[in-house]
C-alpha positions in Angstrom: 22.8 -167.0 -192.4 22.7 -168.0 -196.1 19.3 -166.3 -197.5 17.8 -167.7 -200.4 14.4 -168.0 -202.3 13.5 -170.7 -204.7 10.2 -170.6 -206.7 8.9 -173.9 -208.6 5.7 -174.0 -211.2 4.4 -175.4 -213.9 5.7 -173.5 -216.8 2.9 -174.1 -219.3 0.5 -172.9 -216.9 -0.2 -169.2 -217.7 -1.7 -168.5 -214.2 0.9 -169.9 -212.1 3.6 -168.3 -214.5 2.0 -164.8 -213.6 2.2 -165.6 -210.0 5.8 -166.6 -210.3 6.5 -163.0 -212.2 4.6 -161.3 -209.4 7.1 -162.8 -206.8 10.2 -162.1 -208.9 9.1 -158.1 -209.3 8.7 -158.3 -205.5 12.1 -159.8 -205.0 13.8 -157.2 -207.1 11.9 -154.6 -205.6 12.6 -155.5 -202.0 15.9 -153.4 -201.8 18.3 -156.5 -200.8 20.8 -157.5 -203.1 19.2 -160.6 -204.5 20.8 -162.4 -207.4 19.5 -165.1 -209.7 21.8 -168.5 -209.3 19.5 -170.8 -211.6 17.1 -170.5 -214.2 15.5 -173.7 -215.6 12.0 -173.9 -216.9 9.4 -174.0 -213.9 12.5 -173.2 -211.5 14.3 -170.1 -210.6 16.7 -170.0 -207.4 17.9 -166.7 -205.9 20.5 -165.7 -203.0 21.1 -162.6 -201.0 23.9 -161.0 -200.0 27.7 -161.4 -201.4 29.1 -164.6 -202.7 32.2 -165.4 -201.4 34.5 -168.3 -199.9 31.6 -169.9 -198.1 28.3 -168.6 -199.2 28.6 -170.3 -202.7 26.3 -171.2 -205.6 27.6 -174.6 -207.3 26.3 -174.5 -210.6 25.4 -178.0 -212.3 25.1 -178.6 -216.1 25.7 -181.9 -218.0 27.3 -179.9 -220.8 27.9 -176.3 -221.8 25.1 -176.4 -224.3 22.4 -176.9 -221.8 20.6 -174.7 -219.5 21.7 -175.4 -215.7 20.6 -178.6 -214.2 20.6 -177.0 -210.8 22.3 -175.5 -207.8 23.9 -176.0 -204.8 24.0 -173.5 -202.1 26.4 -173.2 -199.1 30.0 -175.0 -198.9 30.8 -178.2 -200.3 33.7 -180.5 -199.4 34.4 -183.8 -201.7 35.6 -186.9 -200.1 38.5 -188.0 -201.7 39.6 -191.9 -202.3 42.7 -191.5 -199.7 40.0 -190.0 -197.0 41.2 -186.5 -197.2 38.7 -183.9 -197.8 39.0 -180.9 -200.3 36.7 -177.9 -201.2 34.7 -178.3 -204.1 35.2 -175.8 -207.2 32.1 -173.4 -207.9 31.2 -175.7 -211.0 30.3 -179.4 -210.9 31.5 -181.1 -214.1 29.1 -183.1 -216.4 29.9 -186.5 -215.1 29.3 -185.6 -211.4 26.5 -183.8 -212.5 25.1 -186.8 -214.2 25.7 -189.1 -211.3 24.1 -186.5 -208.9 20.8 -186.3 -211.0 20.7 -190.1 -212.0 20.6 -190.9 -208.0 18.0 -188.1 -207.4 20.8 -186.4 -205.2 22.0 -189.2 -203.3 25.4 -188.9 -204.7 25.8 -185.7 -202.8 25.3 -187.6 -199.4 27.9 -190.4 -200.3 30.6 -188.4 -202.1 30.2 -184.9 -200.3 29.8 -183.2 -197.2 29.3 -179.5 -195.7 26.2 -177.4 -195.1 24.2 -176.9 -198.1 20.8 -177.1 -199.9 20.6 -178.5 -203.4 18.1 -177.3 -206.1 18.2 -180.0 -208.6 16.2 -180.2 -211.9 16.3 -183.7 -214.1 14.9 -182.0 -217.3 15.0 -185.1 -219.0 12.4 -186.3 -217.0 11.2 -182.9 -216.1 11.7 -183.9 -212.1 13.0 -181.4 -209.5 14.4 -182.4 -206.4 15.5 -180.5 -202.9 17.7 -181.7 -200.6 18.9 -180.6 -197.1 22.3 -181.7 -195.9 22.7 -183.9 -193.1 24.0 -181.6 -190.9 20.7 -179.5 -191.4 22.9 -176.2 -191.0 20.7 -174.4 -193.4 16.7 -174.5 -192.7 14.6 -175.3 -195.9 11.1 -174.2 -195.7 8.3 -174.2 -198.2 4.9 -173.1 -198.8 2.7 -172.6 -201.7 0.3 -170.3 -203.5 -2.0 -171.3 -206.3 0.2 -174.4 -207.0 3.6 -171.9 -207.2 5.9 -173.6 -204.5 8.0 -171.4 -202.4 11.2 -172.4 -200.8 13.0 -170.2 -198.5 15.3 -170.0 -195.1 13.7 -166.7 -193.8 10.2 -166.0 -193.4 10.2 -162.1 -193.4 11.8 -162.7 -197.2 8.4 -164.1 -198.2 6.1 -161.9 -196.0 7.1 -159.1 -198.8 4.8 -161.1 -201.3 1.8 -159.8 -199.6 -0.5 -162.4 -200.9 0.6 -165.1 -198.4 -1.5 -165.3 -195.1 0.2 -166.5 -192.1 -1.8 -168.2 -189.4 -0.6 -169.8 -186.0 -0.2 -173.7 -186.1 -2.1 -174.3 -182.8 -1.2 -178.0 -183.3 2.4 -177.4 -183.4 2.2 -175.4 -180.7 0.7 -177.8 -178.4 3.4 -180.2 -179.3 6.0 -178.0 -178.7 4.4 -177.1 -175.3 3.9 -180.9 -174.6 7.6 -182.1 -175.4 9.6 -179.3 -176.0 10.5 -180.5 -179.4 9.7 -179.1 -182.5 7.9 -181.2 -185.1 10.2 -182.8 -187.9 8.2 -181.3 -190.8 5.2 -178.9 -189.6 6.1 -175.5 -188.3 4.6 -173.1 -186.1 2.6 -171.4 -189.3 0.0 -173.2 -191.0 0.6 -174.2 -194.6 4.7 -173.8 -194.0 6.5 -177.1 -194.1 10.2 -177.8 -193.7 12.6 -180.5 -194.9 14.5 -182.4 -192.4 18.1 -182.9 -192.4 19.2 -185.7 -194.8 15.6 -185.7 -196.6 14.9 -185.1 -200.0 11.3 -183.5 -201.6 10.6 -184.8 -205.2 8.3 -182.8 -207.4 6.8 -184.5 -210.3 4.4 -181.8 -211.7 1.9 -181.6 -209.1 2.8 -184.5 -206.7 5.5 -184.2 -203.9 7.1 -187.2 -202.6 9.5 -187.3 -199.4 12.1 -189.6 -198.6 15.2 -189.9 -196.2 18.3 -190.6 -198.2 20.4 -190.2 -195.0 19.6 -192.5 -192.1 21.9 -192.7 -188.9 20.4 -195.8 -187.9 21.3 -197.7 -190.9 24.7 -196.0 -191.0 25.3 -197.2 -187.3 24.9 -201.0 -188.4 27.5 -200.6 -191.1 31.3 -201.1 -191.0 31.1 -200.9 -187.0 34.8 -200.3 -185.2 34.8 -202.2 -182.1 38.7 -201.8 -181.0 38.6 -199.0 -178.6 42.4 -198.0 -179.7 41.5 -197.9 -183.5 38.1 -196.0 -182.5 40.2 -193.5 -180.6 42.7 -192.9 -183.4 40.0 -192.8 -186.2 38.1 -190.3 -184.0 40.9 -187.9 -183.4 41.9 -188.1 -186.9 38.3 -187.4 -188.2 38.0 -184.4 -185.7 40.9 -182.9 -187.1 40.4 -183.5 -190.6 36.7 -181.9 -190.3 38.1 -178.8 -188.3 41.0 -178.2 -190.8 38.4 -178.3 -193.8 36.3 -175.6 -192.3 39.1 -173.4 -190.9 40.4 -173.6 -194.4 38.0 -171.2 -195.3 38.9 -168.3 -193.1 42.0 -166.0 -191.9 40.6 -165.1 -188.4 38.3 -167.0 -186.3 36.6 -166.3 -182.9 36.1 -169.5 -180.9 33.4 -169.6 -178.4 35.6 -171.5 -175.7 33.1 -172.5 -172.6 36.0 -174.4 -170.7 34.1 -177.8 -171.5 35.5 -180.8 -173.2 34.1 -180.4 -176.7 34.8 -176.7 -177.3 38.5 -177.3 -175.7 38.7 -180.2 -178.4 37.8 -177.9 -181.1 40.2 -175.1 -180.1 43.1 -178.0 -180.2 42.1 -178.9 -183.7 42.2 -175.4 -184.7 45.6 -174.9 -183.4 46.5 -177.8 -185.8 45.2 -177.1 -189.1 47.4 -177.1 -192.2 47.1 -173.5 -192.9 47.5 -171.3 -189.7 44.3 -169.0 -188.6 44.4 -166.2 -186.3 42.2 -167.7 -183.4 40.8 -165.7 -180.4 38.4 -167.2 -177.8 35.5 -165.9 -176.1 34.0 -167.0 -172.8 30.6 -166.1 -171.3 30.8 -166.5 -167.7 28.4 -165.9 -164.5 29.5 -165.2 -160.8 26.3 -165.6 -159.4 27.4 -169.3 -158.4 31.0 -170.8 -157.9 30.4 -173.9 -159.8 28.8 -172.1 -162.6 31.9 -170.2 -163.4 34.1 -171.9 -165.9 37.0 -169.3 -166.5 39.5 -171.3 -165.0 38.9 -174.0 -167.5 38.7 -171.7 -170.4 42.1 -169.9 -169.3 43.7 -173.4 -169.4 42.7 -174.3 -172.8 43.6 -170.9 -174.1 46.9 -171.1 -172.7 47.6 -174.5 -173.8 46.7 -173.4 -177.4 48.6 -170.0 -176.8 45.4 -168.1 -178.0 44.1 -164.7 -176.4 41.0 -165.0 -174.6 38.0 -162.4 -174.1 35.8 -163.0 -171.1 32.5 -161.5 -171.0 30.2 -161.7 -167.9 26.8 -162.7 -168.5 25.0 -159.6 -167.3 20.9 -158.7 -167.4 21.2 -155.5 -165.9 19.1 -153.3 -167.9 17.6 -156.0 -169.5 13.7 -155.6 -170.5 11.2 -158.7 -171.5 9.7 -155.9 -173.5 12.3 -155.9 -176.1 11.6 -159.6 -177.1 8.8 -158.4 -179.1 11.0 -156.7 -181.5 13.2 -160.0 -182.3 13.0 -160.9 -186.0 10.0 -163.3 -186.9 10.7 -167.0 -187.3 8.6 -169.9 -188.2 9.1 -171.6 -184.9 9.5 -170.6 -181.5 13.1 -169.6 -180.2 14.9 -168.9 -177.2 14.6 -165.2 -177.7 16.8 -164.5 -174.4 19.8 -165.7 -176.3 18.8 -164.3 -179.7 18.4 -160.8 -178.6 20.6 -160.6 -175.4 23.6 -163.2 -175.8 24.2 -163.6 -179.5 24.5 -159.7 -180.2 27.5 -160.0 -177.5 29.2 -162.8 -179.5 28.7 -161.0 -183.0 30.0 -157.7 -181.3 33.3 -159.7 -180.1 33.7 -161.3 -183.6 33.4 -158.0 -185.2 36.0 -156.4 -182.7 38.4 -158.8 -183.7 37.7 -159.0 -187.2 36.7 -162.6 -187.3 35.2 -164.1 -190.4 33.6 -167.1 -188.5 32.4 -168.0 -184.9 33.5 -171.8 -184.3 31.9 -173.6 -181.3 31.9 -177.0 -179.7 28.0 -177.0 -180.3 26.7 -181.0 -180.5 29.7 -182.4 -178.9 27.3 -183.8 -176.4 25.0 -185.3 -179.0 27.7 -186.7 -181.3 30.2 -188.0 -178.9 27.5 -189.6 -176.9 27.0 -187.7 -173.4 24.4 -190.6 -171.7 23.9 -191.7 -168.4 22.1 -194.8 -168.9 22.9 -198.7 -169.0 22.4 -198.8 -172.6 25.8 -199.4 -173.4 26.0 -202.4 -171.5 22.7 -203.8 -172.9 23.9 -203.2 -176.3 27.3 -205.2 -175.6 25.1 -207.9 -174.2 22.8 -207.8 -177.4 25.9 -208.1 -179.5 27.8 -210.7 -177.8 25.6 -212.4 -175.1 26.7 -213.6 -172.1 30.6 -213.4 -171.7 33.3 -212.6 -168.9 33.9 -209.0 -170.7 30.3 -208.4 -170.4 31.0 -207.9 -166.5 33.3 -204.9 -167.3 31.0 -203.2 -169.5 28.5 -203.4 -166.8 31.0 -201.8 -164.3 31.4 -199.2 -166.5 27.7 -198.4 -167.0 27.3 -198.7 -162.9 30.2 -196.1 -162.8 28.8 -194.1 -165.4 25.3 -193.4 -163.6 26.6 -193.7 -159.8 24.5 -196.7 -159.3 25.1 -200.3 -158.3 26.1 -203.2 -160.6 22.9 -204.9 -159.7 20.9 -202.4 -161.0 22.7 -202.6 -164.4 22.4 -206.1 -164.5 18.7 -205.9 -164.1 18.5 -203.7 -167.0 21.1 -205.8 -169.4 19.1 -209.2 -168.4 15.9 -207.4 -169.3 16.8 -205.5 -172.7 20.0 -207.1 -173.6 19.8 -210.7 -173.1 15.9 -211.4 -173.2 15.6 -208.6 -176.0 12.3 -206.8 -174.2 11.8 -203.7 -176.0 13.0 -200.4 -174.9 11.5 -197.1 -176.0 13.2 -193.6 -176.5 10.0 -192.4 -174.4 10.9 -194.0 -171.3 12.9 -191.2 -169.7 13.6 -188.8 -172.8 10.0 -188.0 -174.0 8.1 -187.7 -170.6 7.5 -183.9 -170.0 5.9 -182.6 -166.8 4.9 -179.1 -166.9 2.6 -177.7 -164.0 1.4 -174.7 -165.8 0.3 -176.4 -169.0 -3.3 -178.1 -169.3 -3.0 -181.7 -168.1 -5.2 -182.8 -171.2 -2.3 -181.1 -173.7 0.1 -183.1 -171.8 -1.5 -186.2 -171.6 -2.3 -186.2 -175.3 1.1 -186.4 -176.4 2.1 -189.5 -178.5 5.7 -190.6 -179.7 4.9 -190.7 -183.3 4.2 -187.2 -183.3 7.6 -185.9 -182.4 9.8 -188.8 -183.0 11.7 -188.6 -186.1 10.7 -190.8 -189.2 14.1 -192.6 -188.8 12.8 -194.4 -185.9 9.5 -195.6 -187.3 10.8 -198.6 -189.2 14.0 -199.1 -186.8 14.5 -202.9 -186.6 17.4 -203.2 -184.2 17.8 -204.4 -180.6 21.0 -202.0 -180.1 18.9 -199.5 -178.0 21.9 -197.2 -177.3 22.2 -196.6 -180.8 18.8 -195.5 -181.0 19.3 -193.4 -178.5 22.5 -191.9 -180.2 20.5 -191.4 -183.3 17.7 -189.5 -181.1 20.2 -187.1 -179.9 21.6 -186.4 -183.3 18.1 -185.6 -184.4 17.7 -183.0 -181.8 20.7 -181.1 -182.6 19.9 -177.4 -183.2 22.6 -176.0 -185.5 23.7 -172.5 -184.1 23.5 -169.5 -186.4 23.3 -166.0 -185.9 20.1 -164.2 -187.7 20.5 -161.0 -190.0 24.3 -161.3 -189.9 26.0 -161.0 -193.4 29.5 -160.9 -192.8 30.3 -163.8 -189.9 29.4 -167.2 -190.6 29.0 -169.6 -187.7 30.5 -173.5 -188.0 29.6 -176.2 -185.7 32.5 -178.4 -186.8 31.4 -181.4 -184.4 28.3 -181.6 -186.4 30.3 -182.4 -189.7 28.7 -185.3 -191.6 32.0 -187.5 -191.7 32.3 -187.3 -187.9 28.6 -187.9 -187.3 29.0 -191.0 -189.0 32.1 -192.1 -187.5 30.7 -191.9 -184.2 27.7 -193.7 -185.4 29.8 -196.5 -186.1 31.1 -196.7 -183.0 29.3 -199.0 -180.2 28.0 -197.1 -177.4 30.0 -199.2 -174.8 33.2 -197.9 -176.6 31.9 -194.1 -176.7 31.5 -194.5 -172.9 34.8 -195.8 -172.7 36.0 -196.2 -169.0 32.5 -195.3 -167.7 32.4 -191.9 -168.5 30.5 -189.9 -171.0 32.1 -188.8 -173.9 34.9 -191.5 -172.7 36.4 -192.1 -176.0 36.6 -188.5 -177.0 38.7 -187.9 -173.9 40.8 -190.9 -174.7 41.4 -189.6 -178.1 42.3 -186.3 -177.3 44.0 -186.7 -173.6 47.4 -185.5 -175.4 46.0 -182.4 -176.8 43.7 -181.0 -174.2 44.6 -179.9 -170.7 44.2 -183.0 -168.1 41.8 -181.0 -165.8 39.6 -180.5 -168.7 39.8 -184.3 -169.7 39.2 -185.5 -166.3 36.0 -183.1 -165.7 32.9 -184.6 -165.6 30.8 -181.7 -164.4 29.4 -178.7 -166.5 28.9 -175.5 -165.8 25.9 -173.3 -166.5 24.0 -170.2 -165.9 21.3 -171.4 -164.0 21.8 -169.1 -160.8 21.8 -166.0 -163.2 18.8 -167.0 -165.0 16.8 -167.5 -161.8 17.8 -164.1 -160.6 16.7 -162.7 -163.8 13.5 -164.5 -163.1 13.1 -163.2 -159.8 13.8 -159.6 -160.9 10.8 -159.9 -163.4 8.4 -162.1 -161.9 5.2 -160.2 -161.6 5.8 -158.9 -165.2 6.3 -162.4 -166.3 3.3 -163.4 -164.5 1.2 -160.8 -166.0 2.5 -161.4 -169.7 1.6 -165.2 -169.5 -1.7 -164.9 -167.8 -3.0 -162.5 -170.4 -1.7 -163.7 -173.3 -2.1 -166.0 -176.6 -1.2 -169.3 -174.8 -4.0 -168.6 -172.0 -6.6 -167.4 -174.3 -6.2 -170.4 -176.3 -6.4 -172.9 -173.6 -3.0 -174.0 -173.3 -1.8 -172.5 -170.2 -3.5 -173.6 -166.7 -3.9 -170.3 -165.4 -4.7 -172.1 -161.7 -1.1 -173.8 -162.1 0.5 -170.5 -163.4 -0.7 -169.0 -159.9 0.3 -171.8 -157.8 3.8 -171.7 -159.6 4.5 -168.1 -158.8 3.4 -168.6 -155.3 6.0 -171.0 -154.4 9.2 -170.2 -152.5 11.5 -172.8 -153.9 10.6 -172.1 -157.9 14.5 -172.5 -158.5 14.4 -176.3 -156.8 13.1 -177.9 -159.9 13.9 -175.6 -162.9 10.2 -174.3 -162.8 11.9 -170.8 -163.3 13.4 -172.4 -166.6 10.1 -173.4 -167.9 8.4 -169.9 -167.2 11.2 -168.4 -169.1 10.9 -170.5 -171.9 7.1 -169.8 -171.9 7.9 -166.3 -172.0 9.6 -167.0 -175.6 6.9 -169.1 -176.8 4.2 -166.4 -175.6 6.2 -163.8 -177.6 6.6 -165.7 -180.4 2.9 -166.3 -180.6 2.2 -162.4 -180.0 4.4 -161.6 -183.0 2.2 -163.7 -185.4 -1.2 -163.0 -183.8 -2.6 -159.5 -184.6 -4.7 -159.2 -181.5 -1.8 -158.7 -179.3 
């Protein structure tokens, strides 16, 4: 995790300067290895840990006589005119700096990609800009104290200042409980906000303006690739190029190999990098259900790539929910069972094989378009109208969902031909929870949790709206408090995301299969059994047994905690849920386990528990 702190203030204001000086003293006294990587009038940037080939600080300066004009933290790749991608040197030259500043940072999104946060200072106009790259890999949170703005990645780094007060944002928790989707800009703590992926924050003295420089819906309407063979060719090449660019930073990699399509594609790409890397694969498996055990597929992929495979059984024996309370504090609820039980095992495996990074197939479902809807056929009809080839698109949609073509036809006529509106909340944002107060569930409004991308979307290509929605839900994988192992999600690379956005949904679901185009593109690289596989494994039975073993503790914990005291939980609903004999039938146990994480998060921030 790339830890950083940025302080922005009016340098001619003595009171703000005094607050800034207090913060700087606390930073240096914290005992962590903080390095100042940028200094200009009214702006300071620090980063923690050792700079290496991956945790970079790219300095920006118009000429060598001027003070720095900004710094970019993270990893940058540059898009070359021939389509290749190269690592950016650690100092951006004057012409590139000028272009970045003159476009208020937009030039970064069009000519570069990677995972980074940019802190820019246009000293000619005395305006400051903070940008979060479109992958959203690194979080950007901010708060303020006496008009001094504080930007950070880890909340524990700002609690040291002492003068900041942290109070739970009940509206955010209500929203999260209603939809299981976090707010785009607010956090679970009052007066702490975040910058969304692809967003720019502009600061002009005491005025802040927010805007989206990167918009997937706009991208999906430009340079559309409608030929399936061309799309498959481009998809394979781009995926290979992105994986190669990331892998070029490391000599040893631990790859999280589930045995599914996405992680197998990443492994195939890792084996074809220009500079060979030492790859070890890691598979977490369960034995409580035959269908959930994916080891045979992981073994196929590892054998095909001729790499070693470590297999680790997901085991909750000796697990204690009481240990969740010791998890590091975050600004939003997280999956604490994963963070405290599963991630440490992966980190231990990475260190055991001296891996410098952990790769995964995370976000493949979102990027390659895993969707079981009729929206592909509807998009086809919207674009081409009634023509013979529409029949094939409807047949593929019917196969994808396992329904009759007549059901698809009805949907296509309504939304593709007659252009009746379709809304994302239809089937994707309806959330029923029998243990949450009904008035909280019913108060949900789409504008509360839909990304601002969708507010002015003017398109009848509803499948692409859904694709953009999937992209908005991507949660980057990262391992907290680990300074020597980086986590990489190569499938969420900006160039690959943009390419997939430009490919119509009926082609992404080629052959009536979810991620059908990806299957076509990599059919010569991935074992055919994995290409043909359309089911997914999981640990549902294992988690259900975990719930059963701790049911009484969970019930007591929820019934006497923050969520109950705040009137969010329906205590009668909780009692009915725990009295059911079929609690596994509709994943209610999963809902209650999620509530355990949220309740624990609230208790960590609430002093009364």
